[in-house]
N, CA, C and O of each residue as an XYZ file, in Angstrom:
440
protein
N       0.851     -1.166      0.000
C       0.000      0.000      0.000
C       0.901      1.235      0.000
O       1.872      1.308      0.754
N       0.572      2.191     -0.843
C       1.376      3.402     -0.936
C       1.257      4.235      0.332
O       0.293      4.109      1.087
N       2.233      5.070      0.549
C       2.323      5.858      1.771
C       1.074      6.711      2.012
O       0.536      6.716      3.120
N       0.606      7.435      0.984
C      -0.576      8.279      1.152
C      -1.799      7.438      1.484
O      -2.569      7.784      2.380
N      -1.982      6.333      0.766
C      -3.128      5.459      1.019
C      -3.066      4.876      2.424
O      -4.083      4.779      3.111
N      -1.870      4.491      2.843
C      -1.691      3.942      4.181
C      -2.017      4.985      5.246
O      -2.663      4.681      6.249
N      -1.563      6.215      5.017
C      -1.829      7.286      5.978
C      -3.321      7.590      6.045
O      -3.866      7.809      7.126
N      -3.972      7.603      4.904
C      -5.416      7.861      4.860
C      -6.186      6.749      5.578
O      -7.113      7.022      6.341
N      -5.799      5.502      5.330
C      -6.447      4.362      5.994
C      -6.241      4.434      7.502
O      -7.173      4.199      8.270
N      -5.029      4.757      7.924
C      -4.740      4.851      9.351
C      -5.553      5.969      9.992
O      -6.033      5.815     11.115
N      -5.714      7.086      9.299
C      -6.533      8.188      9.819
C      -7.978      7.731     10.011
O      -8.604      8.058     11.019
N      -8.503      6.987      9.059
C      -9.879      6.489      9.177
C     -10.005      5.474     10.310
O     -10.992      5.478     11.045
N      -9.008      4.608     10.447
C      -9.014      3.654     11.560
C      -8.950      4.387     12.892
O      -9.605      3.992     13.856
N      -8.162      5.452     12.944
C      -8.051      6.245     14.164
C      -9.399      6.847     14.545
O      -9.753      6.876     15.723
N     -10.146      7.323     13.568
C     -11.474      7.869     13.841
C     -12.424      6.795     14.361
O     -13.285      7.078     15.194
N     -12.274      5.573     13.878
C     -13.135      4.478     14.315
C     -12.762      3.927     15.692
O     -13.634      3.699     16.531
N     -11.470      3.716     15.918
C     -11.020      2.991     17.099
C     -10.194      3.820     18.084
O      -9.870      3.335     19.168
N      -9.859      5.021     17.739
C      -8.898      5.794     18.513
C      -9.224      5.995     19.973
O      -8.313      6.025     20.801
N     -10.470      6.131     20.314
C     -10.841      6.388     21.705
C     -10.581      5.188     22.617
O     -10.708      5.297     23.837
N     -10.223      4.057     22.036
C      -9.879      2.885     22.845
C      -8.401      2.889     23.231
O      -7.964      2.041     24.008
N      -7.635      3.830     22.698
C      -6.202      3.916     22.961
C      -5.941      4.720     24.225
O      -6.830      5.381     24.761
N      -4.695      4.645     24.686
C      -4.315      5.527     25.781
C      -4.383      6.963     25.271
O      -4.279      7.217     24.071
N      -4.557      7.878     26.187
C      -4.688      9.286     25.811
C      -3.446      9.786     25.070
O      -3.559     10.523     24.090
N      -2.274      9.390     25.536
C      -1.031      9.865     24.928
C      -0.882      9.365     23.496
O      -0.588     10.146     22.592
N      -1.083      8.074     23.290
C      -0.944      7.511     21.938
C      -1.994      8.113     21.020
O      -1.685      8.479     19.886
N      -3.225      8.220     21.488
C      -4.282      8.794     20.666
C      -3.943     10.243     20.285
O      -4.072     10.625     19.122
N      -3.516     11.036     21.252
C      -3.210     12.446     20.995
C      -2.110     12.584     19.945
O      -2.229     13.381     19.013
N      -1.042     11.806     20.100
C       0.061     11.880     19.149
C      -0.365     11.429     17.759
O       0.035     12.016     16.754
N      -1.182     10.379     17.712
C      -1.665      9.898     16.411
C      -2.609     10.912     15.772
O      -2.572     11.119     14.559
N      -3.447     11.539     16.580
C      -4.360     12.555     16.048
C      -3.575     13.736     15.478
O      -3.904     14.248     14.408
N      -2.544     14.161     16.193
C      -1.708     15.240     15.666
C      -1.114     14.852     14.313
O      -1.151     15.631     13.360
N      -0.573     13.651     14.242
C       0.131     13.215     13.037
C      -0.826     12.901     11.888
O      -0.629     13.375     10.769
N      -1.858     12.108     12.158
C      -2.726     11.619     11.076
C      -3.911     12.525     10.757
O      -4.374     12.552      9.616
N      -4.398     13.253     11.727
C      -5.588     14.071     11.490
C      -5.266     15.554     11.319
O      -5.961     16.265     10.594
N      -4.202     16.020     11.994
C      -3.877     17.441     11.948
C      -2.601     17.734     11.167
O      -2.200     18.891     11.036
N      -1.961     16.682     10.647
C      -0.805     16.792      9.763
C       0.415     17.454     10.409
O       1.171     18.156      9.737
N       0.603     17.233     11.696
C       1.826     17.686     12.353
C       2.952     16.728     11.971
O       2.706     15.554     11.695
N       4.176     17.227     11.957
C       5.327     16.356     11.735
C       5.719     15.708     13.062
O       5.300     16.157     14.129
N       6.517     14.660     12.986
C       7.002     14.000     14.198
C       7.803     14.998     15.034
O       7.683     15.021     16.259
N       8.611     15.814     14.381
C       9.392     16.825     15.088
C       8.523     17.850     15.803
O       8.823     18.235     16.933
N       7.455     18.294     15.160
C       6.550     19.260     15.789
C       5.863     18.663     17.015
O       5.727     19.323     18.045
N       5.438     17.425     16.892
C       4.785     16.766     18.027
C       5.774     16.630     19.181
O       5.442     16.927     20.328
N       6.975     16.186     18.876
C       8.003     16.013     19.906
C       8.288     17.335     20.610
O       8.377     17.382     21.837
N       8.429     18.392     19.847
C       8.714     19.702     20.429
C       7.554     20.171     21.303
O       7.777     20.647     22.417
N       6.327     20.045     20.820
C       5.152     20.481     21.578
C       4.977     19.710     22.876
O       4.506     20.260     23.871
N       5.354     18.441     22.867
C       5.165     17.602     24.049
C       6.415     17.481     24.915
O       6.371     16.871     25.983
N       7.509     18.047     24.471
C       8.734     18.000     25.246
C       9.310     16.597     25.376
O       9.854     16.229     26.417
N       9.182     15.812     24.294
C       9.718     14.450     24.278
C      10.588     14.288     23.037
O      10.633     15.166     22.176
N      11.276     13.159     22.957
C      12.128     12.913     21.798
C      11.294     12.522     20.578
O      10.158     12.062     20.694
N      11.889     12.716     19.426
C      11.245     12.259     18.183
C      11.047     10.754     18.228
O      10.056     10.229     17.720
N      11.993     10.072     18.835
C      11.912      8.617     18.957
C      10.684      8.193     19.768
O      10.015      7.217     19.428
N      10.396      8.932     20.839
C       9.220      8.619     21.670
C       7.932      8.779     20.858
O       7.021      7.958     20.960
N       7.866      9.833     20.061
C       6.687     10.055     19.218
C       6.586      8.950     18.174
O       5.512      8.390     17.954
N       7.710      8.641     17.532
C       7.727      7.604     16.507
C       7.247      6.268     17.086
O       6.447      5.569     16.464
N       7.733      5.924     18.262
C       7.322      4.664     18.895
C       5.830      4.668     19.236
O       5.162      3.644     19.096
N       5.311      5.801     19.676
C       3.868      5.906     19.946
C       3.061      5.686     18.678
O       2.041      4.995     18.689
N       3.528      6.281     17.584
C       2.820      6.128     16.306
C       2.837      4.673     15.844
O       1.812      4.148     15.411
N       3.984      4.028     15.934
C       4.096      2.626     15.502
C       3.229      1.718     16.375
O       2.545      0.830     15.867
N       3.261      1.943     17.684
C       2.439      1.137     18.594
C       0.955      1.351     18.300
O       0.171      0.402     18.300
N       0.579      2.602     18.051
C      -0.815      2.909     17.739
C      -1.262      2.282     16.426
O      -2.372      1.759     16.328
N      -0.398      2.335     15.417
C      -0.720      1.716     14.125
C      -0.936      0.220     14.285
O      -1.854     -0.354     13.699
N      -0.082     -0.403     15.083
C      -0.203     -1.838     15.308
C      -1.537     -2.163     15.983
O      -2.220     -3.107     15.587
N      -1.905     -1.387     16.993
C      -3.185     -1.601     17.669
C      -4.360     -1.434     16.701
O      -5.277     -2.256     16.683
N      -4.327     -0.373     15.903
C      -5.420     -0.131     14.958
C      -5.568     -1.291     13.982
O      -6.682     -1.729     13.698
N      -4.453     -1.785     13.472
C      -4.503     -2.921     12.541
C      -5.051     -4.173     13.226
O      -5.831     -4.916     12.630
N      -4.649     -4.407     14.464
C      -5.147     -5.575     15.196
C      -6.648     -5.464     15.442
O      -7.384     -6.434     15.260
N      -7.102     -4.281     15.854
C      -8.530     -4.104     16.099
C      -9.335     -4.243     14.817
O     -10.417     -4.830     14.825
N      -8.818     -3.709     13.713
C      -9.532     -3.854     12.443
C      -9.577     -5.313     12.015
O     -10.605     -5.776     11.521
N      -8.482     -6.046     12.195
C      -8.471     -7.474     11.856
C      -9.522     -8.240     12.653
O     -10.154     -9.157     12.130
N      -9.706     -7.868     13.905
C     -10.662     -8.570     14.768
C     -12.100     -8.085     14.582
O     -13.031     -8.890     14.583
N     -12.284     -6.774     14.422
C     -13.634     -6.203     14.416
C     -14.161     -5.890     13.020
O     -15.353     -6.054     12.763
N     -13.299     -5.444     12.120
C     -13.678     -5.212     10.733
C     -14.604     -4.047     10.464
O     -15.288     -4.040      9.441
N     -14.652     -3.051     11.353
C     -15.568     -1.925     11.148
C     -15.186     -1.060      9.954
O     -16.063     -0.546      9.259
N     -13.907     -0.895      9.711
C     -13.458     -0.097      8.563
C     -13.930     -0.745      7.260
O     -14.471     -0.074      6.381
N     -13.720     -2.034      7.152
C     -14.140     -2.765      5.947
C     -15.656     -2.713      5.789
O     -16.161     -2.489      4.689
N     -16.379     -2.918      6.880
C     -17.836     -2.876      6.838
C     -18.319     -1.479      6.461
O     -19.243     -1.337      5.661
N     -17.709     -0.464      7.023
C     -18.063      0.917      6.718
C     -17.866      1.216      5.236
O     -18.726      1.834      4.608
N     -16.741      0.783      4.677
C     -16.487      0.990      3.249
C     -17.510      0.265      2.388
O     -17.988      0.811      1.394
N     -17.845     -0.953      2.763
C     -18.831     -1.733      2.013
C     -20.189     -1.028      2.008
O     -20.832     -0.925      0.963
N     -20.618     -0.552      3.157
C     -21.899      0.152      3.257
C     -21.860      1.446      2.447
O     -22.819      1.764      1.744
N     -20.763      2.191      2.538
C     -20.655      3.445      1.779
C     -20.711      3.210      0.277
O     -21.323      3.996     -0.446
N     -20.082      2.141     -0.203
C     -20.156      1.827     -1.636
C     -21.590      1.502     -2.049
O     -22.042      1.929     -3.112
N     -22.303      0.752     -1.219
C     -23.698      0.439     -1.536
C     -24.551      1.701     -1.522
O     -25.431      1.861     -2.368
N     -24.301      2.598     -0.569
C     -25.043      3.856     -0.525
C     -24.772      4.704     -1.761
O     -25.689      5.326     -2.299
N     -23.531      4.735     -2.213
C     -23.190      5.469     -3.431
C     -23.926      4.895     -4.635
O     -24.398      5.641     -5.493
N     -24.022      3.585     -4.698
C     -24.692      2.932     -5.827
C     -26.197      3.181     -5.828
O     -26.827      3.158     -6.885
N     -26.775      3.418     -4.656
C     -28.228      3.633     -4.561
C     -28.734      4.739     -5.478
O     -29.805      4.610     -6.070
N     -27.984      5.811     -5.600
C     -28.457      6.978     -6.350
C     -28.584      6.719     -7.848
O     -29.338      7.416     -8.527
N     -27.865      5.735     -8.375
C     -27.916      5.474     -9.816
C     -28.592      4.148    -10.156
O     -28.756      3.814    -11.329
N     -28.980      3.402     -9.140
C     -29.555      2.073     -9.371
C     -31.034      2.167     -9.747
O     -31.732      3.108     -9.369
N     -31.496      1.154    -10.511
C     -32.921      1.084    -10.803
C     -33.668      0.630     -9.542
O     -33.049      0.236     -8.553
N     -34.997      0.691     -9.591
C     -35.830      0.397     -8.402
C     -35.543     -0.974     -7.808
O     -35.433     -1.105     -6.589
N     -35.420     -1.982     -8.636
C     -35.177     -3.337     -8.140
C     -33.821     -3.428     -7.444
O     -33.701     -4.027     -6.376
N     -32.805     -2.830     -8.057
C     -31.470     -2.845     -7.458
C     -31.447     -2.037     -6.165
O     -30.751     -2.401     -5.216
N     -32.208     -0.939     -6.122
C     -32.295     -0.144     -4.901
C     -32.837     -0.985     -3.745
O     -32.333     -0.920     -2.624
N     -33.867     -1.769     -4.034
C     -34.442     -2.639     -3.000
C     -33.404     -3.649     -2.519
O     -33.278     -3.889     -1.318
N     -32.665     -4.235     -3.448
C     -31.616     -5.193     -3.080
C     -30.541     -4.525     -2.220
O     -30.093     -5.085     -1.219
N     -30.142     -3.336     -2.622
C     -29.107     -2.619     -1.877
C     -29.573     -2.257     -0.471
O     -28.818     -2.386      0.493
N     -30.806     -1.808     -0.358
C     -31.351     -1.458      0.966
C     -31.359     -2.678      1.873
O     -30.997     -2.583      3.045
N     -31.768     -3.826      1.339
C     -31.757     -5.052      2.139
C     -30.328     -5.449      2.527
O     -30.083     -5.885      3.652
N     -29.402     -5.297      1.598
C     -28.006     -5.620      1.891
C     -27.433     -4.694      2.959
O     -26.705     -5.139      3.847
N     -27.758     -3.419      2.873
C     -27.297     -2.463      3.864
C     -27.878     -2.799      5.238
O     -27.164     -2.800      6.241
N     -29.161     -3.079      5.273
C     -29.788     -3.470      6.544
C     -29.115     -4.706      7.127
O     -28.913     -4.802      8.338
N     -28.774     -5.635      6.270
C     -28.084     -6.842      6.714
C     -26.714     -6.525      7.287
O     -26.333     -7.069      8.324
N     -25.971     -5.652      6.624
C     -24.644     -5.272      7.110
C     -24.733     -4.567      8.450
O     -23.919     -4.801      9.344
N     -25.722     -3.707      8.582
C     -25.879     -2.959      9.835
C     -26.327     -3.887     10.972
O     -25.857     -3.766     12.104
N     -27.215     -4.788     10.665
C     -27.751     -5.688     11.698
C     -26.739     -6.731     12.134
O     -26.771     -7.185     13.278
N     -25.841     -7.117     11.239
C     -24.894     -8.170     11.542
C     -23.567     -7.566     11.978
O     -22.785     -7.101     11.149
N     -23.324     -7.575     13.255
C     -22.012     -7.193     13.750
C     -21.814     -5.763     14.163
O     -20.697     -5.368     14.495
N     -22.865     -4.972     14.152
C     -22.704     -3.596     14.635
C     -23.589     -3.432     15.848
O     -23.630     -2.354     16.441
């Protein structure tokens, strides 16, 4: 996965699962992935080493990937969004199928 795509995916995972992290890891990840701070800026603002920030980011990324592997909310969210996008151009019969599929996705596992 390319760097930009990976960063975008991690930002979305952070929005889904971030509140389950420690406050410090979440804050550093939010600065980096959501507010586009550099590792150096985060380190300076928090009075810690760049290495400490880097380790927090890596640990947080690992947690997000593990939670997504177990829970799958990111994948489910993308699937539902694609079906919702298709609704606007689908014929009546396909719309009914999509609505049922969306209801199924929402009912199963959320």
